[in-house]
C-alpha positions in Angstrom: -16.5 -20.5 -33.5 -15.8 -20.3 -29.7 -17.2 -17.6 -27.6 -14.7 -15.4 -25.8 -13.8 -16.5 -22.3 -13.3 -13.3 -20.4 -10.9 -13.4 -17.5 -11.0 -11.1 -14.5 -8.2 -8.7 -13.7 -7.1 -11.1 -10.9 -6.9 -14.0 -13.2 -4.9 -12.0 -15.7 -2.4 -10.9 -13.0 -2.1 -14.5 -11.7 -1.5 -15.7 -15.3 1.2 -13.1 -15.8 2.9 -13.9 -12.5 2.8 -17.6 -13.2 4.2 -17.1 -16.7 7.0 -14.9 -15.4 7.9 -17.3 -12.6 7.8 -20.3 -14.9 10.4 -18.7 -17.2 12.7 -17.9 -14.3 12.2 -20.8 -11.9 10.6 -23.5 -13.9 7.1 -25.1 -13.5 5.1 -23.2 -10.9 1.6 -24.2 -9.7 -0.5 -21.2 -8.8 -4.3 -21.4 -8.3 -6.3 -19.9 -11.2 -8.9 -18.7 -8.7 -8.4 -17.7 -5.0 -10.1 -20.0 -2.5 -13.0 -18.8 -0.4 -10.8 -18.6 2.7 -8.4 -16.2 0.8 -11.2 -14.0 -0.4 -12.8 -13.9 3.1 -9.4 -13.0 4.7 -8.8 -10.3 2.1 -12.3 -8.8 2.8 -11.7 -8.8 6.5 -8.3 -7.1 6.1 -9.8 -4.5 3.7 -12.6 -3.9 6.2 -10.1 -3.5 9.0 -8.0 -1.0 7.0 -11.2 0.9 6.1 -12.2 1.1 9.8 -8.8 2.3 10.9 -8.7 5.0 8.2 -12.2 6.2 9.1 -11.3 6.2 12.8 -8.1 8.1 12.2 -10.1 10.7 10.1 -12.7 11.0 12.9 -10.1 11.5 15.6 -8.3 14.2 13.5 -11.6 15.9 12.9 -12.4 16.0 16.6 -8.9 17.2 17.4 -9.1 20.1 14.9 -12.6 21.0 16.2 -11.2 21.0 19.8 -8.3 23.3 18.9 -10.6 25.8 17.3 -8.8 25.9 14.0 -10.6 26.4 10.7 -9.8 25.9 7.1 -10.7 29.5 6.2 -7.2 30.8 6.9 
């Protein structure tokens, strides 16, 4: 009896995409696991997006505070 080999969500998505493309285009070679470079670039992009979102929220907060408006209206 073989133990279950659990796949991550990313591996399942890649497998689904690969199967779908293989049916429509033919044999397609997709990596089963992203490379370290890809993971690092993704984390940097996500961190940048998080920073932009936080910065935007902070600026909006300062602007509302400066205008003297409140949420109690």
